[in-house]
C-alpha positions, 0 to 999 in steps of 0.5 A: 540473564541475556534476555533481561540485558537485551530488554534493559538495553532496548528499553533504555534505547527507546527512552533515549530515542523518545527524549530526543524526539520530544526535544526536536525544535519546531520546524522553521517552515510551516507548510500548512499555509501554502498547502491550504492556499493551493488546494484549489489547484490540487484536484482534491479537497483533502490536504493529505491526499494533495500532499501525497499525490500532488505536492509530494508525488515523487516520494509516493512514486518511489514508495510504490517502487520500493514495495514492488522491488521487495515483491520482485526480490522475493520472487527472485529468491523463491524461484518456482514455487507451488501454492500452499495447501490451505488448512481448512478452518472450522465451518463457523470461521469460514462462514464468518470470513465469507460474510466479512469479505464482501464488507471488506471490499465495500470498505476498500472501495469507500476508502478509495473514494473518500481519499479525495476529501477525507483520510483514506486513499489507495494505501488504506484501500489496498491494505483492506483488500489484501487483508480480505485475501489473507483472511480467506487463505487463513480459513482455508478458502483460498490457496497460497500463491504459486509463482505469478503468471503474466496476468498477475505480474501485470497486476502487481506492476500496474500501479507503478506503471500507471503512475509512471506513465502519467508522470511521463505524460505530464513532462510537457507541462514542465515537470514530472507530476505537475497536474493541470488543474482542470485534469488533476482530480481525474488523473489522481483518481486514475493513479489511486485506482491502479495503486489500490489494485497493485498494493492489494496484490503486493501486500497479499502476495508478500504474505501468501508467498512466504506461507507456501507449502514447504514440503512441496517439491 
């Protein structure tokens, strides 16, 4: 009975929320026109990438900070941990995972490269790389994480650090993340490359740390 009540309340809430979203008025500001008008100065040719890393760079910087803080919070709560012992999967699954992993790496590199002129970028590339690491763990070819050492911690923070350094270096331009048009493309590629590595490590770590061996001392 309680389960039915909870389901009914959740369904009613979803319907009310959906109705409210459908009734939202149209935005009084159409940002597509100014974004299109300034694409030449953004350093990229795709409007989504331009918005995320140029026009709305502050938000993206804070999103990375939130993910990094979540990872650090888990490390602080867990303390010293021992890597989980992987459970060996069927050899067929292991072979399929070994075949899929190089393809996933290629897809991640493509998504990073494609982000400049079509949908893609660091978030998508990092998620695919993290999925490859998790896949290897699930079939028993990669252990879970123990407490990260210095090099791994540097990898976790590299994306945010590079983003922050670039933002600080641009302060003489008059504002954070105001890229000079002639260097915007190179700076965005630098940030996206560092973010891909860090996002992959953070997303994989969130899974692998929480899948640690509970029986380990």
